matplotlib code that plots the C-alpha trace (Angstrom):
import matplotlib.pyplot as plt

x = [-0.1, 1.3, 1.8, -0.4, 1.1, 0.0, 1.7, 5.1, 5.5, 6.0, 8.9, 12.5, 13.7, 11.8, 12.8, 16.6, 15.9, 14.0, 16.8, 19.2, 17.4, 19.0, 16.8, 16.1, 14.8, 12.7, 11.1, 10.6, 7.2, 5.1, 3.9, 6.2, 8.3, 7.9, 5.6, 7.4, 4.6, 2.5, 2.1, 2.9, -0.7, -3.4, -1.4, 0.9, 3.9, 6.2, 8.6, 9.7, 13.3, 16.5, 18.0, 19.9, 18.7, 19.2, 21.0, 22.1, 20.9, 17.4, 17.6, 14.0, 11.6, 9.7, 6.2, 5.1, 6.3, 3.2, 0.8, 0.6, 0.2, 3.5, 5.6, 7.7, 8.2, 6.3, 2.4, 1.3, -1.7, 0.4, 1.1, 4.2, 7.7, 10.0, 13.3, 15.3, 16.4, 18.9, 17.2, 13.7, 11.6, 9.4, 6.0, 6.3, 3.7, 6.1, 8.3, 11.7, 15.1, 14.6, 18.1, 20.0, 17.6, 18.8, 16.4, 17.3, 16.0, 15.7, 14.7, 14.3, 16.0, 13.3, 14.5, 11.2, 9.2, 5.9, 2.6, 1.2, -1.6, 0.6, 3.9, 5.1, 5.4, 8.4, 10.6, 8.4, 7.4, 4.5, 6.1, 5.1, 6.3, 7.6, 9.5, 10.6, 12.5, 14.9, 17.8, 16.6, 14.1, 13.5, 11.0, 10.2, 10.1, 7.7, 10.9, 12.1, 14.7, 14.9, 16.3, 17.4, 18.6, 20.6, 22.7, 25.7, 25.1, 26.5, 26.1, 23.4, 23.7, 21.8, 21.9, 20.0, 19.6, 18.7, 17.1, 19.3, 20.5, 21.1, 20.1, 20.9, 20.8, 19.7, 20.9, 18.4, 19.6, 16.6, 14.2, 12.7, 9.4, 7.0, 4.2, 1.9, 3.1, 6.7, 8.3, 11.0, 14.0, 13.9, 17.5, 19.5, 22.9, 23.9, 27.1, 27.7, 31.2, 32.5, 36.0, 39.1, 38.7, 34.9, 33.4, 30.3, 30.4, 27.8, 26.2, 22.8, 21.5, 17.6, 15.1, 12.1, 11.4, 15.1, 15.8, 19.3, 20.6, 23.2, 24.1, 26.8, 27.4, 30.1, 28.7, 30.6, 29.6, 30.7, 30.9, 32.1, 29.3, 30.0, 29.2, 28.2, 26.2, 25.6, 22.8, 22.7, 19.3, 16.2, 17.8, 20.3, 22.8, 26.5, 28.5, 31.7, 31.6, 32.8, 31.5, 28.2, 27.0, 23.5, 20.3, 18.5, 21.1, 21.2, 23.7, 22.8, 25.3, 24.6, 25.3, 25.5, 24.7, 23.3, 22.1, 25.5, 25.9, 24.3, 24.8, 25.8, 26.0, 27.1, 26.9, 28.2, 26.5, 27.5, 26.1, 29.9, 31.8, 32.5, 35.5, 33.3, 31.0, 34.1, 35.5, 32.3, 31.9, 35.8, 35.2, 31.8, 32.4, 35.5, 34.1, 31.4, 29.7, 26.1, 24.9, 27.3, 25.9, 22.5, 23.6, 25.5, 22.1, 20.1, 22.6, 22.5, 18.7, 18.5, 19.4, 17.1, 14.2, 14.9, 15.2, 11.4, 10.1, 6.5, 4.5, 0.8, -1.6, -2.4, -0.3, -1.2, -0.6, 3.0, 3.8, 2.2, 4.5, 7.5, 6.7, 6.2, 9.6, 11.3, 9.6, 10.6, 14.2, 14.7, 14.9, 16.6, 19.0, 22.8, 24.4, 28.1, 30.6, 33.3, 35.8, 33.2, 32.6, 29.0, 27.3, 26.2, 23.1, 25.3, 26.1, 29.7, 31.6, 32.3, 33.8, 32.0, 34.5, 35.7, 33.0, 30.2, 27.8, 25.8, 22.4, 19.4, 15.6, 14.8, 10.6, 10.9, 7.1, 6.0, 8.8, 9.6, 6.5, 7.1, 9.7, 12.8, 11.2, 11.3, 14.6, 15.9, 14.7, 15.4, 18.8, 20.3, 23.8, 21.9, 20.1, 23.4, 24.7, 21.5, 21.6, 25.1, 24.7, 21.4, 23.6, 26.2, 23.7, 21.5, 25.0, 25.7, 22.1, 21.2, 17.9, 18.8, 17.0, 16.3, 12.7, 12.8, 16.4, 16.8, 20.0, 21.7, 18.8, 16.5, 13.1, 11.2, 8.1, 5.4, 5.7, 7.7, 11.1, 10.7, 14.4, 14.5, 12.5, 14.4, 17.4, 15.3, 14.2, 17.5, 18.9, 16.0, 16.5, 20.2, 21.8, 25.3, 25.8, 27.1, 23.7, 25.3, 27.0, 23.3, 22.2, 23.3, 21.3, 18.2, 18.5, 18.5, 15.6, 13.6, 14.4, 16.0, 13.2, 15.5, 16.8, 15.7, 12.6, 11.1, 7.3, 7.6, 8.4, 6.4, 4.9, 7.6, 7.5, 3.9, 3.8, 6.2, 4.5, 1.1, 1.1, 0.0, 0.1, -3.0, -5.2, -5.4, -1.7, -0.2, -1.8, -2.3, -2.0, -3.8, -1.5, 1.5, 0.8, 0.5, 3.4, 5.7, 4.5, 5.6, 9.2, 9.4, 8.8, 11.3, 13.8, 13.3, 14.2, 17.5, 18.0, 17.8, 19.9, 23.0, 22.6, 20.6, 18.2, 16.9, 16.2, 14.5, 12.3, 11.4, 10.6, 8.7, 6.3, 5.8, 5.2, 1.9, 0.9, -1.2, -3.9, -4.6, -5.8, -8.1, -11.4, -12.4, -15.9, -16.7, -13.9, -12.2, -9.3, -10.2, -8.9, -7.9, -7.1, -4.6, -7.2, -7.9, -11.0, -12.3, -13.4, -17.2, -18.5, -16.6, -17.2, -15.0, -15.5, -13.9, -10.3, -10.9, -11.9, -10.2, -9.8, -8.1, -8.8, -5.4, -5.4, -5.9, -6.0, -4.8, -2.1, -3.6, -6.0, -9.6, -10.9, -11.6, -8.3, -6.3, -8.2, -6.1, -2.5, -1.5, 1.0, 3.2, 0.4, -2.1, -3.5, -3.5, -5.7, -7.8, -8.4, -8.7, -11.5, -13.2, -11.7, -11.5, -15.3, -15.9, -12.3, -13.2, -16.4, -14.9, -12.5, -15.5, -17.3, -13.9, -14.2, -18.0, -18.7, -19.9, -17.0, -17.8, -15.0, -15.2, -14.9, -11.6, -10.0, -6.6, -6.2, -4.0, -6.9, -7.7, -8.3, -11.4, -13.0, -15.6, -13.4, -10.2, -7.7, -5.3, -4.0, -2.2, 0.2, -1.4, -3.6, -2.1, -1.8, -5.4, -6.5, -3.9, -5.2, -8.0, -5.2, -4.7, -8.3, -8.2, -10.2, -7.2, -9.6, -11.1, -7.3, -7.3, -10.3, -9.6, -6.1, -6.9, -9.6, -7.2, -4.3, -7.3, -8.7, -5.9, -3.4, -3.8, -1.3, -2.0, -0.5, -2.9, -2.4, -1.5, -4.0, -2.3, 1.2, 3.8, 5.7, 9.4, 8.1, 6.0, 2.8, 4.6, 6.1, 2.8, 1.9, 4.8, 4.6, 0.6, 1.0, 3.5, 0.9, 2.5, 2.9, 5.3, 2.4, 5.1, 8.8, 10.5, 8.4, 10.7, 7.5, 5.1, 1.3, 0.2, -2.4, -3.6, -1.0, -1.8, 0.2, 0.7, 4.4, 6.8, 10.7, 12.7, 16.4, 17.6, 21.4, 24.3, 22.5, 19.3, 15.7, 12.4, 9.9, 6.1, 3.8, -0.2, -1.1, -4.1, -4.3, -6.8, -9.1, -11.8, -9.6, -8.8, -8.9, -6.2, -7.4, -3.9, 0.0, 3.1, 6.7, 9.3, 6.8, 5.7, 2.0, 2.0, -1.2, -0.1, -1.3, 2.2, 6.0, 9.3, 11.7, 14.2, 12.5, 11.9, 15.4, 17.0, 15.0, 12.9, 9.3, 6.2, 3.1, -0.5, -3.4, -6.1, -9.7, -13.1, -14.2, -12.8, -11.2, -12.5, -10.2, -7.1, -4.9, -8.0, -6.1, -4.5, -1.2, -1.4, -1.8, 1.0, 3.1, 2.8, 4.8, 7.3, 4.6, 1.8, -1.7, -2.8]
y = [0.0, 3.5, 5.9, 8.9, 12.5, 12.4, 9.1, 10.7, 13.3, 10.8, 9.0, 8.8, 10.3, 13.4, 13.4, 13.5, 16.3, 18.4, 18.1, 19.4, 22.9, 25.6, 26.6, 29.9, 28.3, 25.8, 28.4, 31.0, 32.8, 32.9, 36.2, 38.5, 35.7, 34.7, 31.9, 30.1, 28.2, 31.3, 31.2, 27.4, 26.6, 27.9, 29.6, 31.3, 29.1, 29.4, 27.1, 26.2, 25.2, 27.0, 29.8, 32.9, 36.6, 36.6, 33.1, 31.1, 27.8, 27.1, 23.8, 22.6, 19.7, 18.9, 17.3, 17.6, 18.6, 18.1, 20.7, 24.4, 24.4, 23.0, 25.7, 25.9, 22.0, 22.0, 22.6, 22.3, 20.1, 17.3, 14.4, 12.9, 14.2, 13.2, 14.6, 17.5, 19.8, 22.6, 25.2, 26.9, 29.5, 31.5, 32.7, 32.4, 31.4, 29.2, 26.2, 25.7, 24.5, 22.0, 20.8, 17.8, 16.0, 14.0, 11.1, 9.2, 5.8, 2.4, -0.8, -1.8, 0.6, 2.4, 4.7, 6.4, 8.5, 6.8, 8.5, 10.5, 8.0, 5.1, 6.3, 3.0, 2.5, 4.8, 6.8, 9.4, 9.1, 10.3, 12.7, 14.9, 17.4, 19.9, 22.7, 26.0, 28.8, 31.3, 29.2, 25.8, 23.3, 19.9, 16.8, 13.2, 11.0, 7.8, 5.7, 6.7, 9.2, 12.6, 15.0, 18.5, 21.3, 24.5, 26.4, 29.0, 31.4, 28.8, 25.6, 23.2, 21.0, 18.2, 16.2, 12.7, 10.7, 6.9, 4.4, 1.5, -0.8, -0.3, 2.9, 4.9, 8.0, 8.6, 11.5, 12.0, 14.4, 13.6, 15.4, 18.7, 20.3, 18.9, 20.4, 19.3, 22.3, 20.9, 19.2, 16.5, 16.5, 18.6, 17.4, 17.1, 16.1, 15.4, 13.9, 12.2, 11.3, 9.9, 11.5, 9.9, 12.0, 10.6, 13.8, 13.3, 16.0, 16.3, 18.7, 18.7, 21.3, 21.8, 23.3, 23.9, 27.8, 29.0, 27.1, 25.9, 26.5, 24.5, 23.8, 22.0, 20.7, 19.0, 16.8, 15.6, 13.3, 13.2, 9.2, 7.6, 5.1, 1.6, 1.0, 3.6, 2.7, 4.8, 4.7, 5.9, 6.6, 4.6, 3.5, 1.3, 0.3, 1.0, -1.8, -0.7, 2.7, 6.0, 8.2, 8.2, 10.3, 10.6, 12.7, 11.2, 10.3, 9.0, 7.9, 5.4, 5.7, 2.6, 2.5, -0.8, 0.8, 4.1, 4.6, 4.2, 8.2, 11.2, 11.6, 14.9, 16.1, 19.3, 20.6, 23.2, 24.5, 26.7, 27.7, 28.2, 25.0, 22.0, 24.2, 26.9, 24.3, 22.9, 26.2, 27.5, 24.2, 24.7, 28.4, 27.8, 24.3, 24.0, 21.8, 19.3, 21.3, 21.5, 23.5, 26.0, 26.5, 26.8, 29.3, 31.2, 31.1, 32.4, 35.3, 36.3, 36.5, 38.6, 42.1, 41.3, 40.6, 43.3, 45.9, 46.5, 46.0, 46.8, 47.1, 46.9, 45.3, 41.4, 38.5, 37.2, 40.6, 40.7, 37.2, 38.1, 41.4, 39.2, 36.6, 39.2, 40.8, 37.4, 36.5, 39.7, 39.2, 35.8, 37.0, 38.3, 35.4, 35.1, 34.2, 34.7, 32.5, 33.1, 34.2, 36.5, 34.4, 34.2, 33.5, 36.7, 37.2, 36.9, 33.4, 34.1, 33.8, 37.2, 38.3, 41.0, 43.9, 43.3, 43.9, 43.1, 40.4, 38.8, 38.0, 35.9, 35.5, 39.1, 38.9, 42.3, 42.8, 42.1, 43.3, 46.8, 47.9, 47.4, 44.8, 47.0, 50.4, 48.5, 47.6, 51.1, 52.1, 49.2, 47.5, 50.6, 48.5, 45.7, 48.0, 49.5, 45.8, 45.0, 48.2, 47.7, 44.3, 45.3, 47.6, 45.1, 42.5, 45.1, 46.1, 42.2, 41.1, 41.1, 42.0, 45.1, 45.8, 43.0, 41.3, 38.0, 36.9, 33.3, 31.5, 33.4, 32.9, 35.9, 34.0, 37.2, 36.4, 38.8, 42.3, 45.6, 45.8, 46.7, 46.3, 50.2, 50.9, 49.9, 51.8, 55.0, 54.6, 54.1, 57.2, 59.5, 58.4, 59.3, 55.9, 56.3, 54.2, 54.1, 54.4, 55.8, 52.3, 50.7, 53.4, 52.1, 48.9, 50.7, 53.1, 50.2, 48.6, 51.9, 53.0, 50.1, 48.1, 45.6, 44.6, 41.3, 40.5, 38.1, 37.9, 40.6, 43.4, 42.6, 45.5, 47.9, 49.3, 49.9, 51.4, 54.0, 54.5, 54.3, 55.5, 52.2, 48.2, 47.3, 44.5, 42.9, 42.7, 41.6, 40.0, 42.0, 45.3, 47.3, 46.3, 46.8, 50.0, 51.1, 49.3, 50.5, 53.9, 53.2, 52.1, 55.1, 57.2, 55.4, 55.6, 59.2, 59.8, 57.9, 59.6, 62.9, 62.2, 61.2, 64.3, 62.4, 65.2, 64.3, 60.9, 62.0, 64.4, 61.7, 58.9, 61.6, 62.3, 58.4, 58.1, 59.6, 56.7, 55.2, 57.8, 55.8, 52.7, 54.6, 55.5, 58.5, 58.4, 55.3, 55.5, 52.3, 50.8, 49.6, 47.3, 49.4, 48.0, 49.2, 51.1, 53.2, 52.0, 50.5, 47.0, 47.3, 44.6, 46.1, 44.3, 45.1, 41.9, 40.0, 39.6, 41.2, 40.6, 36.9, 36.4, 33.0, 30.9, 31.8, 35.5, 38.2, 42.1, 42.5, 40.9, 38.9, 41.5, 42.3, 45.8, 46.8, 46.3, 47.3, 50.6, 51.6, 50.3, 54.0, 54.6, 57.6, 60.0, 59.8, 63.5, 62.9, 59.9, 61.9, 64.8, 62.0, 60.5, 63.9, 65.3, 64.4, 63.6, 61.1, 59.5, 59.0, 57.6, 55.3, 54.1, 53.3, 51.4, 49.4, 48.3, 48.0, 46.2, 42.4, 40.1, 38.4, 36.8, 35.0, 31.4, 31.7, 34.0, 33.1, 32.0, 34.9, 37.2, 36.6, 38.1, 40.3, 43.3, 44.2, 44.1, 45.0, 42.0, 42.3, 38.5, 39.9, 42.8, 45.0, 47.3, 46.8, 50.5, 51.3, 51.8, 54.6, 56.5, 58.2, 60.5, 62.1, 62.7, 64.5, 61.5, 60.0, 58.7, 56.3, 54.9, 54.5, 52.5, 50.2, 49.7, 48.6, 46.2, 44.7, 44.2, 42.2, 40.3, 39.4, 38.1, 35.6, 33.8, 30.4, 28.4, 29.6, 33.2, 35.0, 35.7, 34.6, 33.9, 35.8, 36.6, 36.7, 38.8, 41.3, 40.4, 40.6, 43.9, 45.3, 44.3, 45.4, 49.1, 49.2, 47.9, 50.8, 53.4, 54.6, 52.9, 53.7, 54.3, 55.4, 54.1, 56.4, 59.2, 58.7, 59.6, 57.6, 58.1, 57.7, 55.2, 53.7, 52.1, 48.9, 49.0, 51.6, 51.8, 50.7, 51.3, 50.9, 50.6, 52.7, 52.0, 54.3, 54.7, 56.2, 55.1, 56.0, 55.8, 55.6, 56.1, 55.7, 55.8, 54.1, 52.4, 49.5, 47.7, 50.3, 53.3, 52.9, 56.8, 59.4, 62.7, 64.2, 63.7, 65.2, 64.9, 65.2, 67.1, 69.5, 69.5, 67.5, 68.1, 66.7, 63.1, 61.9, 62.4, 62.1, 59.2, 61.8, 62.8, 59.5, 58.3, 60.8, 59.1, 61.0, 60.4, 60.1, 60.3, 59.5, 60.5, 57.7, 58.1, 56.0, 58.8, 60.2, 63.5, 64.5, 67.6, 65.9, 65.8, 67.4, 70.6, 70.2, 71.6, 68.5, 66.0, 63.5, 64.4, 62.4, 62.6, 64.8, 67.6, 68.4, 68.7, 71.4]
z = [-0.1, -0.9, 2.1, 2.1, 2.4, 6.0, 6.4, 4.9, 7.3, 10.0, 8.0, 9.4, 6.0, 6.9, 10.7, 9.4, 6.8, 9.7, 12.3, 9.7, 9.8, 11.7, 14.8, 13.5, 10.3, 12.2, 14.6, 12.0, 12.0, 8.6, 8.8, 6.6, 5.4, 1.9, 1.0, -2.1, -3.1, -3.9, -7.8, -8.1, -8.2, -10.7, -13.8, -11.7, -13.3, -10.5, -8.8, -5.1, -5.3, -4.5, -6.3, -5.4, -6.4, -10.1, -10.0, -13.0, -11.2, -10.2, -8.7, -8.3, -8.2, -11.5, -11.2, -14.9, -18.5, -20.7, -19.5, -19.8, -16.3, -15.7, -17.7, -14.8, -14.5, -11.1, -10.1, -6.7, -7.4, -8.7, -6.7, -8.1, -8.4, -11.5, -9.8, -9.5, -12.4, -12.4, -14.4, -14.4, -15.7, -13.1, -14.2, -18.0, -20.5, -22.3, -20.9, -21.4, -19.6, -16.8, -17.7, -16.2, -14.2, -11.1, -10.0, -6.4, -6.7, -4.6, -5.8, -9.5, -12.2, -14.2, -17.0, -18.0, -16.0, -16.2, -15.9, -13.1, -12.9, -12.1, -11.1, -9.8, -13.8, -13.9, -11.8, -10.7, -7.2, -4.9, -2.1, 1.0, 3.5, 1.0, 2.7, 0.7, 2.0, -0.1, -1.2, 0.2, -0.6, 0.9, 0.3, 1.5, -1.3, -1.2, -1.6, 1.9, 0.4, 2.0, -0.5, 0.0, -2.5, -2.1, -4.5, -5.0, -8.0, -10.9, -8.8, -7.7, -4.5, -3.6, -0.3, -0.5, 2.6, 1.5, 3.4, 4.4, 1.2, -2.2, -4.1, -7.3, -8.8, -12.3, -14.5, -17.2, -20.1, -21.9, -19.7, -21.0, -21.4, -24.0, -26.0, -28.4, -31.0, -30.8, -33.7, -33.0, -32.5, -29.5, -28.6, -31.9, -30.1, -26.5, -24.9, -21.6, -20.2, -16.9, -16.3, -14.8, -11.4, -11.2, -12.5, -14.5, -17.6, -20.4, -22.7, -24.9, -27.6, -27.3, -29.6, -27.4, -27.1, -27.3, -30.5, -30.4, -27.3, -25.3, -21.8, -20.4, -16.9, -14.7, -11.9, -8.6, -5.8, -2.2, -2.5, -5.7, -7.0, -6.9, -10.9, -13.4, -16.4, -19.4, -21.8, -25.4, -27.4, -26.9, -23.4, -24.9, -22.2, -22.9, -21.1, -19.7, -21.7, -20.1, -22.9, -25.1, -27.7, -28.9, -28.2, -25.4, -23.1, -19.2, -16.7, -13.8, -10.7, -8.3, -4.6, -2.9, 0.5, -0.3, 3.0, 4.8, 4.8, 3.1, -0.5, -1.7, -5.4, -6.9, -10.2, -12.0, -15.4, -18.2, -21.7, -22.8, -22.8, -20.6, -19.4, -18.2, -16.2, -14.6, -13.9, -12.3, -10.0, -9.0, -7.9, -6.2, -4.6, -2.8, -0.1, 0.9, 3.5, 2.1, 5.5, 4.9, 1.3, 2.7, 5.3, 2.6, 0.3, 3.2, 3.7, 0.2, 0.2, 3.5, 2.0, -1.1, 1.1, 3.6, 0.7, 1.8, 5.0, 6.3, 9.5, 9.7, 7.4, 7.9, 8.5, 4.9, 3.2, 4.6, 3.5, 0.2, -0.1, 0.9, -1.6, -4.1, -3.6, -3.7, -7.0, -8.4, -7.7, -9.5, -13.2, -15.3, -14.3, -14.6, -17.8, -17.5, -16.2, -13.4, -15.9, -17.3, -20.7, -21.9, -25.3, -27.1, -29.0, -32.0, -31.2, -30.6, -27.2, -25.4, -22.0, -19.9, -18.5, -14.8, -12.4, -15.0, -15.7, -18.4, -17.8, -19.6, -19.1, -19.7, -20.1, -21.4, -22.6, -19.4, -16.9, -18.2, -16.9, -13.1, -12.3, -14.0, -12.3, -9.0, -9.3, -10.1, -6.4, -4.6, -6.2, -8.2, -8.5, -9.8, -12.3, -13.5, -14.2, -16.2, -17.9, -19.1, -20.1, -22.3, -24.0, -24.9, -26.0, -28.0, -30.1, -30.5, -31.7, -35.1, -34.4, -32.1, -29.1, -26.8, -26.8, -25.0, -25.0, -23.4, -23.0, -25.8, -28.3, -29.1, -29.1, -30.5, -28.2, -27.5, -29.9, -30.0, -29.1, -25.3, -24.5, -25.3, -22.4, -19.5, -21.1, -21.6, -18.1, -16.7, -18.6, -17.5, -13.8, -14.0, -14.3, -16.2, -18.8, -22.6, -24.0, -27.3, -27.7, -28.2, -30.5, -34.0, -33.3, -31.9, -35.0, -37.6, -35.5, -35.9, -39.5, -41.5, -43.0, -44.4, -41.3, -40.2, -38.5, -36.0, -35.2, -32.7, -35.4, -38.3, -40.3, -39.2, -42.9, -43.1, -39.5, -40.7, -44.0, -43.2, -39.4, -38.4, -39.0, -40.9, -39.9, -43.3, -43.4, -40.0, -37.0, -33.8, -36.0, -33.1, -30.2, -32.6, -33.4, -30.2, -28.7, -31.5, -30.7, -27.1, -28.2, -30.5, -27.6, -25.5, -28.0, -28.7, -25.3, -25.6, -29.0, -27.3, -24.7, -26.7, -29.1, -32.0, -32.4, -35.8, -35.0, -31.7, -33.4, -36.1, -33.4, -31.3, -34.2, -34.8, -31.1, -31.8, -34.2, -31.4, -32.8, -35.9, -34.4, -31.7, -33.2, -31.7, -32.8, -30.9, -28.3, -28.7, -30.2, -33.6, -36.4, -39.6, -42.8, -45.4, -47.3, -44.1, -43.5, -40.1, -39.3, -39.7, -37.6, -34.5, -31.1, -28.3, -26.7, -29.7, -30.4, -33.9, -37.6, -37.4, -41.2, -39.9, -36.8, -35.1, -36.2, -33.6, -33.8, -30.4, -28.3, -25.6, -25.4, -26.7, -27.8, -24.4, -22.8, -26.0, -25.8, -22.7, -23.9, -24.1, -21.5, -22.7, -24.1, -21.6, -22.1, -26.1, -25.6, -23.2, -25.7, -28.3, -26.6, -25.9, -22.5, -18.8, -18.5, -21.3, -20.6, -16.9, -17.9, -20.3, -17.4, -15.3, -18.2, -18.5, -15.0, -14.8, -18.2, -18.0, -17.9, -21.0, -23.2, -26.6, -26.6, -28.4, -25.7, -24.7, -21.1, -20.7, -20.4, -16.7, -13.3, -14.7, -13.3, -15.9, -19.0, -17.2, -17.0, -14.2, -15.1, -18.1, -18.5, -21.6, -19.2, -15.8, -15.6, -16.3, -12.8, -12.2, -15.4, -13.5, -12.0, -15.4, -15.4, -12.2, -10.4, -8.4, -5.7, -8.3, -8.6, -4.8, -4.8, -7.6, -6.4, -3.0, -4.5, -6.9, -4.1, -2.2, -4.7, -7.0, -4.7, -2.0, 0.6, -1.5, -4.2, -6.3, -5.3, -8.3, -10.8, -14.2, -15.1, -12.6, -15.8, -14.4, -11.5, -13.2, -11.4, -7.9, -8.9, -9.5, -5.8, -4.4, -6.1, -5.3, -1.9, -1.3, -2.8, -6.0, -9.6, -12.8, -15.2, -17.9, -16.5, -19.3, -17.7, -14.4, -12.2, -10.1, -9.8, -6.2, -5.2, -2.2, 0.6, 2.1, 5.3, 8.0, 7.4, 4.9, 4.6, 1.3, 1.3, -1.7, -1.2, -0.1, 3.3, 1.9, 3.1, 1.7, 4.8, 3.6, 6.4, 6.5, 10.4, 11.1, 7.6, 7.3, 5.2, 5.8, 4.9, 0.8, 0.2, 0.5, 2.3, 2.2, 1.6, 2.7, 1.6, 3.9, 6.2, 3.4, 1.9, -1.3, -3.5, -6.7, -7.5, -8.5, -7.3, -9.3, -9.0, -8.4, -5.4, -4.1, -4.8, -2.5, 0.4, 2.7, 4.4, 2.3, 4.5, 3.6, 5.7, 4.9, 4.8, 4.6, 1.9, -0.9, -0.9, -4.4, -4.2, -4.0, -7.1, -9.2, -10.3, -13.8, -12.0, -9.7, -12.1, -13.6, -16.4, -19.7, -22.9, -21.5, -20.5, -18.0, -19.0, -21.1]

ax = plt.figure().add_subplot(projection="3d")
ax.plot(x, y, z, "-o")
ax.set_aspect("equal")
plt.show()
């Protein structure tokens, strides 16, 4: 009979694992500490395993690879574990990575995973008693093995406590995310080798999302196995071999008395070469003290998690905030080896300057909105490192500005070339960097219509010539037009900063192209054809005119949501819609409309309040747009509602994919009481703080204190604000003010102060200017 999860809680293996915990970790209160299982249920697509802030290795359990819900390799609702792999994506809507799966086994050797319904048919196992904290994970497996995981930046560390008797470790190099749309081979070449010193090395090249990416690893064990068996394609055993090449390879490490002592595994990885993996391992694994590595990981996380501390609110709200802060510091992920080498976007090996680093996993369509702005406040040195890296990679990429680079491959996922936005934002916020070095590549993307395109930048020539992307020529045309215009705005700011005034003026004019897909007569974003006509059978609920089943006129949105994509020219949009009153009424209608979606709507459109979709990024700034129409009290009410309804201290606690921390960063900002509607403007629109007090560590000894004395669930409205003791009548505040440090004090109320922020002079700037 198979034991239940409850029975597993009482296993000896679990008791051994728990006894290894430091006393402080065993006794830590839940409130205010991150819950790493938030987002691992529903469609949050996060993982609970061990990693460091922005680390290269994400060592975590895998429970499934076949479903969209397991894009990260893990889902809290699953009842079996496949094993533990070294690379994972957090919150993405597409799956990849899951490199170098390690499976601790006892009893008969099984080389295939088996099905979730019949785990005994393969190596997958039931499990229980999971525990996760920053930098550490443990679980009790059905076979009696207690598994623990921890990490350095570039190495993963395992500790397995086997029951008495024989056991084995399976290293499965064929393990990866599967999908019905994939065309084999997903792995076109692989290699495994047992070196003379007992190190297991290997590599594979995969074609899942990042087509053609390569991973290398070097793995060492604290005890030499009694036997090692290598397996080639189709699980063909290679008797006596110490090296095997093929596509889907495995290694089996046998221990006649696996339970004699804890078995440790340490594994270094690299995207460059085998020497890089070995060097990373040698530099970051100089001993066999697992608990020391775990303590070091906890120390690395402490300042990252203490960058924002709060008082007040509920215990769940404090946990949600801490968890959001954790998830907002997982990506981008380190991509350069200890010697500074990395694979550039041109496919060549480069070396970063001394003190620099290269990164991967830039989910820029998502993260330019709130995650990168958050890092400019709480991690300015990290931001400088990321900006330098984005400049280098932009210059190296044949596609110019970054879109969604993953492991040295430009996936071109989503639309636009939003890599320009964090650069323009950083420049506007005074972060010094060589922005001019990126300009030739940005200019080429902006004006050279013979330059190579991926799906993200289709229709650039039509956009330039017609002023919009026509819906009968390119899919997702309405969203493209508006997002290309936003990238033009960001690029124009960069161009002006480096003295390219002619290009800046041309881009600024083109940044107004959003007007050409907003039909002012009906007040909606609307598909427009190459002859200038509008789609006649318009319905804002629908995804567009759909000439083909997969063809949409909006990106992960419908007409309602696409109407409010504009982030940079809000006053132009207000005027286009007929003025403040009509714009405010349109926003009301967005939040009050029936939450009806067409049958063919993608799952990304989720977390609906009316037709506002908080579960996806396109209009996450929309609640803050009331401030531009002089009604910030409506922003305050809606933001407070969203913080309460869309985030929970639960595995299904994030509405929609976390998208490499963007959903989490939205919560952090909104819980603090402000949000960057347009990051390039370097200003924050005030909202409704969730806590009575918050302290942000800004670096160099500076602190931002946010006070809202007496704040509670029945006081969502802002009666008054002071900044450093002076009355503050504006509904916004500049980054340059907050970054100096100081005290932002809110007086909260049960009833709205409709006069606060009402005057045009007190409204936020947009498109580089105040309201007319």
